[in-house]
N, C-alpha and C positions, 0 to 999 in steps of 0.2 A: 532579483533572486539568484541569478547565476553565480555571482561572486560568493555569497554565503554557502551555496551548495558546493562549489569547487573547493572552498577553504576547509570544509568539513570532509572532503573526500566522498561526497554523496552525489547522486544523480537525480534524486527526488526527495521531497519532504512531505510529511503528513503532519498537520498541526491542527489543534483544537484550542479550546479555551485555556487548558492547563498543560496539554501534551504537545511536545514537538519532537518528532522522530525523523532523523535523517536516514534515508534509505540508501544503503551502501552495498546491498546484496541483490542478486537477481530475483530473489523470492523472500518475502517476509510474511509472517503469520500475524493475524490480528485477532484479539479475543480478550478473555479474562484470565489473568494469571492466578494459578493456584499451586499448591505444593505438587500436585500430580500433573499439572498442565503448564508447560512453559511456552510462552508466546514472545515474539519479537516486539510487538506493540501491545502493551497492556492498557486496555481501555478503562481499567479501574482508576487510572490517574485522572479521568474526567468525571469521576464520582458516581455515575449511575451504571456501574458494571453489572448489576443484577438484571439489566435489560438486554444483555448480549450473551451469546453462547461462549463457552470456554474457547472454542475454535470457531470464531464467527466468520472469518474471511482470510483470503490470501491476496496479496498484491504480487504479481509476477511480471518480470520484464522479459519479453521474448525477442526474437531476432529483429534487428533494425531499431532496437531501443523502444519498442512499443510496449506499453504497460496495460495490464488487465487486472480487474478486480473480480475475484470469484467469491460468491457467497456460499459458505459451508455451514452456516448456522440455521436455526429454525425460523428466525425472524427475517423479514425482508430488509433489504438495504436500499436506500435511494441514492442515485447519483444524478445530480442536477434535476431532481424531482422525478426521474425515471426509476420505477421500482424494479429491483433485481431480486427475484425469488430465490429460495434455497436451491442450490444446484446450478444456478445460472451464472453467467459472467458478462462483463461489459468492458469495452476498451476505455482506458482512462487517458485523458489529455490534461494539460496543465490548467490550473485554476478551476478544478472541479469541486463541487460541494458534495460531500459524502455524508449521508445521515444514517446513523446506526443506533437503534434503540433510543431515539430522542436526542442523541448527541450529534453535534455537527463538526465536521472536519474539512479542511481544505487540502487538496492534493495538488502539489506543484512539481514540475519536473524541468530539467534542463535537457532538451532533446540532443543537443550537441554532446554533452557529457555522457548521456546514456548510450549514444551510438559509439563513442570512443570505448566505453566499457565492453560492449558486445562484440566489436570488431576483432579483438584478439581471440575470443572464443570461437568465432566463425572461421578465422584463418587456421586455427589449430585443428578444427574439425575437418576442413576441406584440404588443407595443405600440409598438415603435420603428421 
């Protein structure tokens, strides 16, 4: 998985049955795209978007290249069968199964690439 991520300029990927999203930013929103609501990852591409909130979740990369999933929706999210209620978050590792509204996704990351992405930010914060 490292080569495809690097070739796309991404440090993580979220993919489902129809959806494949290369994560290239420190923070991405997940939900249901509408005219009034713009999200980075539109779960409508997986077909059962009526089962998720317009702003269902966020994936955030923090210091050290560590990823977290935050549930912002009304419905729970499961990560490797562990239920994450609304308002809660969980640390994500590579090869995690994320279930949202009956849809399944795999989250994979390249820890080496995510650390490279975060190092310039930290250096600028402390030394710039």
